[in-house]
N, C-alpha and C positions, 0 to 999 in steps of 0.2 A: 840774334837769333840761333837758338841750338838745333841742331840734325840730331834726330833720333836712327841711327846707324849702328848695327850689332853686326860683329863677324865672328863667328864661334866654328871649330873643328871639334866633332866630338864621335860618337859610334850612333848612328840613326836607327830607330829601330821602332818596330810597331805601326806601321805605317798603315793606313785604313784610307780607302777611296770612298768618299761619300757624296751626296748628291742635296744640293739646297731646294727648297721649296720652288724656289724658281727655274730648278733644271738644272744650275751650274754645276759642275765637280769641282770639290775640294777634298785636300789629301789633309789629314790630321798624323801627327807622329811623336815621338819624344827623342832627345838630342842627349846623350851623356857627354859630360865634357869634365875632363880630368882637371882637377883643382891641384895637382902635384901629388909628389910622392908621400905617401900615408896620409893623405886626406881623403875625405869621401867625394865622389863623383858630384857634381850640381846637375840635376835635370830640368829642361825645358822643352814646352811644349813646343811643335811645330807647326804652322799652318800654312798649306799654298793652296792659290787658287788656279783656275783653267788650264792652259798648255802646263806651265811648270807642275800643277799636282799631276796631269797625266803621265807627263814624260818621267818626272821623279817616280812616280808609283811604277811605272813600268820597267825602268830601271833597278828599283830596289828590288821588285819581283825576280827578277833574272837574276839578280845579283846574291841575292839574300836567300830568298826563300825557295826556289830553285835549285840551290846548292846547300841547301839542309844547315843555314846558318839562322843567326838572329838579329844580326845588326850590320851594317856597314860603316866605313869610316866615312863622313861627309864633312863639307865645310858650307855653313847656311850664314848667308848673308841676307839681313831684313832688320825690320822694325821691332822694338820691343815695347810690350803691352803687360803691363802688371794691372793683376785684380784680385780683390779681396772674395774670399767667401766663407760658408759657414755659418752656423748660427749667428756667431756675435761678428763675423767679418773677422775672426781670428787666424786664418790661413791666407797664404799669400799664393798666388800662381802667376808664373812668369812664363810668357806667349811670344815666341816670334813668329811676326807675319813674314813668310820668307819673300825675297824678292829675286833669289837665286839660290840654289843649292847644286854644290858640284863633289862629287864621287873622288875621293882622293884616298893614296894610298900611304900617305906619310903617316906615320905614327909619333904621338909625342904623349910626355908623360906629363 
């Protein structure tokens, strides 16, 4: 049996706290991951729930928004979910359902 586990480090930005119809908190954001020198970064949608959502949102707000920055370096561990969208399903969205997010100071290229 295959496992769906992704671990990525990149710049976490655009975090928003939202609330589901049932009243549970969740956070959505984007992670830009470097693909190497002279290559464009890949972007992943990030979503996390409950206490992880609240904790990362509060940490991110303190470290990023309050400091006047746009993003923070983070490592995200979770499951990848791929979906198609658009009029003819011609576009692909890659989402990571986060199990853990850690703020990191390590910089990688």
